[in-house]
C-alpha positions in Angstrom: -26.0 0.8 -33.2 -28.4 -1.2 -31.0 -28.7 -1.0 -27.3 -28.9 -4.3 -25.5 -30.1 -4.8 -21.9 -28.8 -7.8 -20.0 -30.1 -9.3 -16.8 -27.5 -11.5 -15.1 -26.7 -13.4 -12.0 -23.3 -14.1 -10.4 -21.6 -15.8 -7.5 -19.6 -12.9 -6.0 -17.4 -15.0 -3.8 -14.5 -15.1 -6.2 -14.8 -11.5 -7.4 -13.3 -8.3 -6.0 -16.7 -6.7 -6.7 -18.5 -5.7 -9.8 -16.6 -2.7 -11.1 -13.4 -3.1 -13.1 -10.1 -2.8 -11.1 -6.5 -2.7 -12.4 -5.3 -5.9 -10.9 -8.2 -7.8 -9.4 -10.9 -10.0 -11.0 -14.2 -8.4 -11.3 -17.6 -9.1 -12.9 -17.4 -6.1 -15.3 -14.1 -7.2 -16.6 -15.4 -10.7 -17.4 -18.4 -9.4 -19.1 -16.4 -6.9 -21.2 -13.8 -9.6 -22.0 -16.7 -11.8 -23.4 -18.0 -8.9 -25.5 -14.4 -8.2 -26.7 -14.2 -11.7 -28.1 -17.7 -11.5 -29.7 -16.8 -8.2 -31.3 -13.6 -9.6 -32.7 -11.2 -7.9 -30.3 -13.0 -4.6 -30.2 -13.6 -3.1 -26.8 -17.3 -2.6 -25.7 -18.1 -0.5 -22.7 -20.9 -1.8 -20.3 -23.0 0.3 -17.9 -24.6 -1.5 -14.9 -27.4 -0.5 -12.5 -24.8 -0.2 -9.7 -21.8 -1.7 -8.1 -21.6 -4.7 -5.8 -18.8 -5.2 -3.3 -16.3 -8.1 -3.1 -18.2 -11.2 -2.0 -21.7 -9.8 -2.8 -23.9 -11.9 -5.1 -26.5 -11.0 -7.7 -29.7 -12.6 -8.9 -30.9 -9.7 -11.0 -28.1 -7.3 -11.9 -28.8 -5.3 -15.0 -26.4 -3.8 -17.5 -26.5 -2.4 -21.0 -24.1 -1.9 -23.9 -24.2 -0.6 -27.5 -23.3 -2.8 -30.4 -23.1 -2.6 -34.2 -23.7 -6.4 -34.5 -26.9 -7.4 -36.2 -28.2 -10.3 -34.1 -31.7 -11.0 -32.6 -31.6 -9.5 -29.1 -32.6 -12.7 -27.3 -29.5 -14.5 -28.8 -27.1 -12.3 -26.9 -27.7 -14.3 -23.8 -26.5 -17.5 -25.4 -23.6 -15.8 -27.1 -22.4 -14.2 -23.9 -22.8 -17.4 -21.8 -20.7 -19.2 -24.3 -17.8 -16.9 -23.4 -18.4 -16.3 -19.7 -16.9 -18.2 -16.7 -19.1 -20.5 -14.7 -19.7 -18.0 -11.9 -21.6 -15.5 -14.2 -24.7 -16.3 -16.2 -26.8 -14.0 -18.4 -30.4 -14.8 -17.8 -32.0 -12.8 -20.6 -31.3 -10.0 -23.1 -33.5 -7.6 -25.0 -33.1 -4.6 -27.2 -34.1 -1.3 -25.6 -34.4 2.3 -26.8 -31.2 4.5 -26.7 -33.0 6.5 -23.9 -32.6 3.5 -21.6 -29.8 3.5 -19.0 -29.3 0.6 -16.6 -28.5 3.0 -13.7 -30.4 6.2 -14.4 -33.6 4.5 -15.6 -33.9 2.5 -12.5 -36.8 3.3 -10.2 -35.9 1.0 -7.4 -34.1 -2.1 -6.2 -34.6 -5.1 -4.0 -31.8 -6.6 -1.9 -31.9 -9.7 0.2 -29.7 -10.6 3.2 -29.4 -14.2 4.2 -28.5 -15.5 7.7 -28.3 -19.1 8.8 -28.4 -19.8 12.6 -27.0 -23.3 13.1 -24.7 -23.8 16.0 -22.0 -25.0 13.6 -20.6 -23.4 10.5 -21.8 -25.1 7.3 -18.8 -25.2 4.8 -21.3 -25.5 1.9 -23.0 -22.3 2.8 -20.1 -20.2 4.1 -19.9 -17.9 1.1 -23.6 -17.8 0.4 -25.1 -16.7 3.8 -23.9 -15.1 7.0 -23.4 -17.6 9.8 -24.8 -16.3 13.1 -24.9 -19.1 15.7 -26.5 -17.1 18.5 -30.2 -16.4 19.4 -32.0 -13.7 17.4 -35.4 -12.3 18.4 -36.9 -11.7 15.0 -39.8 -9.7 16.5 -37.3 -7.2 17.9 -35.7 -7.0 14.4 -39.1 -6.3 12.9 -39.7 -3.5 15.4 -36.3 -1.9 14.6 -37.0 -2.2 10.9 -40.1 0.0 11.2 -37.9 3.0 12.0 -36.0 2.5 8.8 -39.1 2.7 6.5 -40.0 5.8 4.6 -37.8 8.7 3.4 -34.8 9.5 5.6 -31.3 10.9 5.4 -29.3 7.6 5.7 -25.9 9.2 6.4 -25.6 7.0 9.5 -26.2 3.9 7.4 -23.7 4.3 4.6 -20.0 4.0 4.2 -17.9 7.2 4.7 -16.3 6.3 1.3 -19.5 7.0 -0.6 -19.3 9.6 -3.3 -23.0 10.6 -3.0 -23.7 14.0 -1.6 -27.5 13.5 -1.3 -28.0 10.7 1.2 -31.8 10.8 1.3 -33.4 7.6 0.2 -36.8 5.9 0.6 -37.1 2.4 1.9 -40.5 1.0 0.9 -40.5 -2.3 2.7 -38.4 -4.6 4.9 -39.7 -8.1 5.4 -38.4 -11.2 7.2 -38.7 -14.8 5.9 -37.9 -17.7 8.3 -37.4 -21.3 7.2 -36.0 -23.4 10.1 -32.6 -22.0 10.9 -32.6 -19.8 7.8 -33.5 -16.1 8.0 -33.8 -13.8 5.0 -34.3 -10.1 5.3 -35.7 -8.4 2.1 -35.1 -4.7 1.5 -36.9 -2.7 -1.2 -36.4 1.0 -1.9 -35.9 3.6 -4.5 -32.2 3.3 -4.1 -29.5 2.4 -1.7 -26.1 4.0 -0.7 -22.7 2.3 -0.5 -22.9 -0.4 2.2 -26.4 0.8 3.2 -28.1 -2.6 3.2 -25.2 -4.3 5.0 -25.2 -1.6 7.7 -28.9 -1.9 8.1 -28.6 -5.7 8.3 -25.9 -5.3 11.0 -28.1 -2.9 12.9 -31.1 -5.3 12.8 -28.9 -8.2 14.0 -27.9 -6.0 17.0 -31.5 -5.4 17.8 -32.2 -9.1 17.5 -29.5 -10.1 19.9 -30.6 -7.5 22.5 -27.5 -5.2 22.2 -29.6 -2.5 20.6 -33.1 -1.3 21.5 -35.3 -1.1 18.4 -36.2 2.6 19.2 -32.4 3.4 19.0 -32.7 3.3 15.2 -34.5 6.6 15.2 -31.7 8.1 17.2 -29.0 6.7 14.9 -30.8 8.1 11.8 -31.2 11.5 13.4 -27.4 11.6 14.2 -26.4 11.4 10.6 -23.1 9.9 11.7 -21.7 6.6 10.6 -20.1 6.0 13.9 -23.5 5.8 15.6 -24.6 2.7 13.7 -23.3 -0.8 14.3 -20.8 -2.6 12.2 -21.4 -3.6 8.6 -22.7 -7.1 8.2 -20.5 -9.5 6.2 -20.7 -9.4 2.4 -21.4 -13.1 1.8 -25.0 -12.7 3.0 -26.0 -10.0 0.5 -27.8 -10.5 -2.9 -28.8 -7.8 -5.4 -32.1 -9.5 -6.1 -34.0 -7.2 -8.5 -33.6 -3.9 -10.3 -37.0 -2.2 -11.0 -37.8 -0.1 -14.1 -40.9 1.4 -15.5 -42.9 -1.0 -17.7 -41.3 0.6 -20.8 -38.0 -1.0 -19.8 -39.4 -4.2 -18.1 -37.3 -7.0 -16.8 -38.5 -10.5 -16.2 -39.2 -11.3 -12.5 -36.8 -13.2 -10.4 -38.1 -16.5 -8.9 -39.5 -15.8 -5.4 -37.7 -18.2 -3.2 -34.4 -20.1 -3.4 -33.1 -22.4 -0.7 -29.8 -21.6 0.9 
């Protein structure tokens, strides 16, 4: 058996999330359907770095699977793309040791949240960025973000549906990129809880529109109560951008900037 690691991208707008569900279309189901065809109607289980919710996109999701098929590892990308629908694409594949696990070998992730601030809604960007037609003071958002950096218990910033008991995570960096009416917030950390990035983004938006003082973030963190944080930002603005591994399990870098 060989273990194959895949790096893929997908448009999440027509999926009910990444993880398989009984009646809804998901990314995992489409990947495993493609593998089922390649393996001549034999089921192959995949393991991903983590789940993404309905409507959330990915530029650098990572999964692995084990296969008895003898084929050069780099050819798996072409084989899979020949069977996958147009809203999923495998960027690259490589063989890895059996000690590699897409989820448990990860040492960090980067997410990006995209906002466009035109006074009108753009129908060509509706499912790829969050439309926010009101003023945002980015400097206030940056001040609020400083309180999120470092190691904290992020209970206030995760969904009550999470199955994780340990809610301590480390956020390494939050940066803001502006291009005209477009604003992109980049989050990097050692891991993120269910809905954590979207709740953080919603909180930063509240700070930017003046409805929340930046220093209130410290109070929200200390409360360890989801009810103390603002509402979750919409899914369409969120991208799983990159999953980080030690050099032993390297992945190719994602291009730095994409227009939206």
